[in-house]
C-alpha angles and dihedrals in degrees: 000000000000090000089056092052092049091050091048090051093052096046102039110025103032095059090054089058092047095056097057108139116245124219112288125266111275093029119143118260114263090246089058091049090052092047090053091049090051091049094047094047091048121174091350092071115102097170143326110245103184143000122183139164116250117208088226087077110267143085114253114209134184123197140163127233125224086256089059097253118146113228126192119194138174115222128204109239094217099048109013089233119142116261124211117261114239 
């Protein structure tokens, strides 16, 4: 039975991971996205905790302010500008 589960994992779940859409052509480099986020947050930025690509077409970032507040933002891959959360 374990062999069946392992085979199912390989054939059904693994391909879903492999087809994740990358950032579009012409998108800024991740280092440029992070630099823009740092610039936009300014002196209130304590540290960036996480940045990851969302298959819906934007970078999702999480950072903390100097006051300890957790901030989650969605960033446009072409400009680095913040996008509205739906």
